N, C-alpha and C positions, 0 to 999 in steps of 0.2 A: 504494500500500500504506500502510495506516495503522498507525503504531506506537503501541503502548500505553505509557503512562507506567509507569515502574518506580520503585520506592522504592530508593534507595541508602543503604546504611549508611555513614556517614562513618568511614573508617579512621583510626585514631589512629596518627600517626607520631611517633617520637621524634626531634626535630631537635636536632642538636648545635649550637646557636646560641651564639655568643659564648664558646666555650671553645677552649682551645688544645690540650688533651691528649685530648679526646674519650673520657673514661672509662678512660684508660690510666694513671691516676695521674700521677706526675711525668713530664715530657717525657723526661727522661733514661732512664726505664725502657723506652721503646720504641725505643731506638737500636740499630742494628746487627743482624747476623744472629743474634746470641745470643738475641734475642727470639723468633726463629722456629725455634730448634733447629739452627742452622747454615745455611751457604750450600748451595744446590742440593739434592742428594740426601744430604747429610751426615746421619749418624745413621739411615740407612735400616733398620738392623737393630735399632735401639732404638725410636724412635717411628715412626709411620706404616708399620708392618710390613705391614699388610693392603694398603696402597697399593703398596708395593714388590713384593709377591708378585703382585698383580693385573696391574700394568702392566709390570714388568720381571722376569718369572719366572726368567730365566736369569742374573740379576745375581749371585746367590750360589750356591755349591755347585758340584759337578762333574756334568757331563752327558755321556752317551754313553760309548762304549768303543772301543778299537782291537782289531780281531780279530787274534789271533795266527796264524790260519790263512791270512791274505791273502797271495797270491803275486803279485808283479808280474812279468810276462813281457815281455821285449823283443820288439818286432815290427819287421819290415821289409817293404816292398812290392817287387814285381818291378821297378817303375819305378826304384827306388833302386839295385837291382843293375845294371840297364841303364845307369844313369849311371856307375857304377863301371867298367863295361866300356869305355864311351866315353872315360873319362878315363885309361884304362890302368892302373888300380889292381889288376886281377885278372890272375893268371898263366894261361897257356894250356898245358894238358897233354893230349897225345893228341888234339888238335883240339877240346877242350872247355875252357872257362874253369872254374876251380875257385873255389868260395866257401864258406867255413865260417862258420857263424853260431850263436851261443848264444841261441836264441830261436825265434820262430815266423815263418814266411814267409807273407805275405798276397798275394792275387792282384791287387793294384792295379797296373795298367800291363801291358805286354807285354815279351816277350824276343825280340830279333831274331836272337840267336846261341845255340848250344847251351851250356848251363852245367850243371856238376855241383854241386849245392847240398847241403851237409850242414848240417842244422839239427835242433832239438829237435822241431819240428812244422811242418806245412804245412796251409793251408786247401785245400779240395777244388779251388777254382778255380785256386789257385797250382800245385797238382800237375798239373792238366790243361794249363795253359799251358806249364809247364816241359817236359812230355813232348811237347807239340805242337811246341815249338821244337827238339826233338831232344836235350834234356838229360836229366839224372837228378835225382830228388828222393830223397835218402837221409836217413832219420831218424838222428840221432847215436847213439841207443841201439842201433839195429840195426847201425850201422857198428862200434861197439865190440864187439858180439857176434861179428861177422865176423872182426875182428882177433884175438880170443881163440881162435878155432877154429884 
């Protein structure tokens, strides 16, 4: 392949030859971070604001909110209840262990013995497993209504 000759325009470069301060005036004027507006991101709200907004948008101001309607519900699995039975922490009444819980019972694990569990809620699988083991799943709101009658 034959290359054609090209004409190059000579670029003019300004070389800082033989100077100590390179166009900065006295050497003392270029000392320290004061010359650059502070160290690091100092002065981000004064100078370089567009840079700050572009690269660190959440650096200033308040963002998001906390919902006042959020409810946190305690949960427990059937396997945890089974462990409590094994360790002897639950009382046995009329051939069934009794367990009261302020929260929701989930169906993780299995029950080997009948348990009467009173809780605010049950998952479908937990209810099925409790009844399968010969126990009872009583929602605490319903239990309160029975007591009032």
